[in-house]
C-alpha positions in Angstrom: 129.9 122.6 127.0 128.3 123.6 124.0 127.6 120.0 123.0 127.4 118.4 126.6 125.4 115.2 125.3 128.3 114.4 122.6 131.0 115.0 124.7 129.6 112.9 127.5 128.9 110.4 125.2 132.6 110.3 124.1 134.0 110.7 127.4 132.6 110.1 131.2 129.3 108.3 129.9 130.6 105.8 126.5 130.5 103.1 128.9 126.6 103.6 127.7 127.2 104.8 124.5 126.1 103.2 121.3 126.9 104.5 117.5 130.0 105.3 115.4 132.7 107.7 116.0 130.6 110.6 114.6 127.0 109.9 115.9 126.2 108.8 119.2 123.2 107.9 121.3 122.1 105.7 124.7 120.0 102.9 124.7 116.5 104.3 125.0 115.9 103.1 128.3 119.1 104.9 129.4 118.0 108.3 128.0 116.6 109.4 124.5 119.9 111.7 124.0 121.7 111.6 120.8 124.1 114.0 119.4 127.2 114.3 117.2 129.6 117.2 116.5 127.9 120.6 115.8 127.8 121.6 112.5 128.1 117.9 111.2 125.9 118.1 108.2 125.1 114.0 108.1 124.3 113.7 111.7 120.1 113.3 111.5 120.8 111.4 108.4 123.3 108.6 110.3 121.0 108.7 113.1 118.1 107.8 110.8 119.9 104.8 109.5 121.1 103.6 112.9 117.8 103.8 114.7 114.9 101.8 114.3 111.2 103.4 113.1 109.5 105.1 115.9 112.5 105.8 117.9 112.5 108.9 120.1 115.9 111.1 120.3 116.6 114.0 122.5 119.0 116.6 121.2 120.5 119.4 123.2 122.3 122.6 121.9 122.4 126.1 122.3 121.3 127.2 118.4 117.9 126.8 117.0 117.5 123.9 114.2 114.7 123.0 112.4 113.0 120.1 111.5 115.6 117.6 109.7 114.3 114.9 107.0 113.1 111.9 108.3 112.3 113.2 111.9 109.3 114.5 113.4 109.7 117.0 116.0 107.6 116.8 119.0 108.5 119.0 121.3 111.0 122.2 121.5 111.9 123.6 124.9 114.0 126.2 125.8 116.0 125.9 128.1 119.3 127.1 130.5 122.6 125.7 131.5 124.0 126.5 134.6 127.5 126.0 136.6 128.0 125.8 139.9 130.2 128.8 141.0 130.0 128.2 144.8 132.3 126.6 147.5 131.8 123.3 149.2 128.4 123.5 150.9 127.9 123.5 154.7 125.4 120.4 155.3 122.3 121.6 156.7 119.5 119.2 155.6 117.7 116.2 155.9 119.3 113.3 157.9 117.3 110.4 156.1 118.6 110.6 152.5 118.6 107.2 151.2 121.0 105.6 148.1 118.4 104.4 145.2 118.9 101.2 144.2 117.2 98.9 141.2 114.3 98.0 143.5 113.4 102.0 143.9 112.7 102.6 140.2 109.4 102.0 139.9 108.9 104.7 142.7 111.5 106.7 140.6 109.8 106.3 137.2 106.3 107.3 139.0 107.7 110.2 140.6 109.4 111.7 137.5 106.2 111.3 135.4 104.4 113.1 138.4 106.7 115.9 138.2 108.2 115.9 134.8 111.9 116.9 135.5 112.7 115.2 132.1 112.9 112.1 130.4 113.1 109.2 132.9 113.4 105.3 132.0 114.1 101.7 133.5 117.5 102.3 133.1 118.3 106.3 133.8 119.4 105.0 137.1 122.6 103.8 135.4 123.9 107.0 135.1 124.7 106.8 139.0 124.7 108.2 142.3 120.9 108.4 142.8 119.3 109.4 146.1 115.8 109.8 147.7 114.1 111.1 150.7 111.0 108.9 151.8 108.1 109.5 153.7 106.2 106.8 155.2 107.9 104.3 152.6 106.9 106.5 149.6 109.6 108.2 147.4 108.5 112.1 147.8 111.9 113.6 146.5 115.1 112.4 144.4 117.6 113.5 142.6 120.8 111.8 140.9 123.4 112.7 138.2 123.4 112.4 134.2 125.9 113.7 131.8 129.5 113.3 132.7 131.3 115.7 130.4 135.1 115.3 130.8 135.5 117.3 134.3 131.9 118.3 134.4 129.2 116.4 136.2 125.8 117.1 135.5 122.8 117.1 138.6 119.6 115.9 136.8 116.3 114.6 137.9 115.6 117.1 140.5 112.1 116.2 141.7 109.4 116.7 144.7 106.0 115.2 145.1 103.8 118.4 145.1 102.3 117.5 148.4 105.8 117.9 150.0 107.4 120.9 148.3 108.6 123.8 150.6 110.3 121.3 153.1 114.0 122.1 151.4 114.1 118.5 150.3 115.4 119.5 147.0 117.7 121.8 148.4 119.1 119.1 150.4 119.3 116.6 147.7 121.2 119.0 145.4 123.3 120.2 148.4 124.3 116.5 148.7 125.5 116.2 144.9 127.5 118.9 145.1 129.5 117.5 147.8 129.8 113.9 145.9 130.8 115.9 142.5 133.1 118.3 144.3 134.8 115.6 146.6 135.4 113.7 143.0 137.2 116.9 141.9 134.5 117.6 139.2 132.2 120.8 138.3 128.7 120.5 139.0 126.4 121.8 136.0 122.8 121.2 135.4 120.3 122.2 132.9 116.6 123.8 133.5 113.7 125.1 131.7 114.0 128.7 130.9 110.6 129.7 132.4 111.0 127.2 135.6 111.6 130.8 137.3 111.4 128.6 140.8 113.9 125.8 140.2 116.3 129.1 138.6 115.9 131.0 142.2 117.0 128.0 144.2 119.9 127.2 141.5 121.1 130.8 141.9 120.7 130.7 145.6 122.8 127.5 146.1 125.6 129.3 144.0 124.9 128.2 139.9 125.2 131.0 137.4 124.0 130.9 133.6 126.7 129.5 131.6 124.6 129.3 128.7 120.9 128.7 126.8 120.7 125.1 125.9 117.7 124.2 123.7 116.4 120.9 123.6 114.5 119.0 120.7 112.4 116.1 121.4 112.0 114.2 117.7 110.7 110.8 116.3 112.1 108.9 113.6 109.6 108.3 111.0 
């Protein structure tokens, strides 16, 4: 789990991967994530050769890196990786959870742009198992899955419209994801900004524990 993106591209998300055996990436409309084996010195150079000018990537690793040749570092985010250590949750939440489909993508993108849970594109839904809660026909909360790393499944895009926080929507949607993942005999995990104290408190209350730091580097090919 030190290098979840690369190993997801090799395993559970290989059907969405492009690149070579050494360097992997998703289509940009699915996710900007790209990865390669840790300490592979030619990784960024090979990504540079494979990707077009202006292509943005997101690279995740626990270690600290510096801007590689050919790439412009746009943003660095200090994060944490959490792994679920609790048991099968008891359902306590909302009864009107809707499985999200392609027709919901515009609202999903709008909600993600407002709440900024991380990159969200036209085909991010392809990672699967996205669900949401609607209020008067408008999507106000959602979550889904992202990286599938061996027997680990990541919960992602946890977001609630600012006008609907405090109603337990995030708790309910995460609870549902935990049930789905555990019933598939997978281990849930997730990532969060290190300074997002509210989200961290929620995850800890639900049974997640810190596994390791995880730094996120948003870069653009020059």
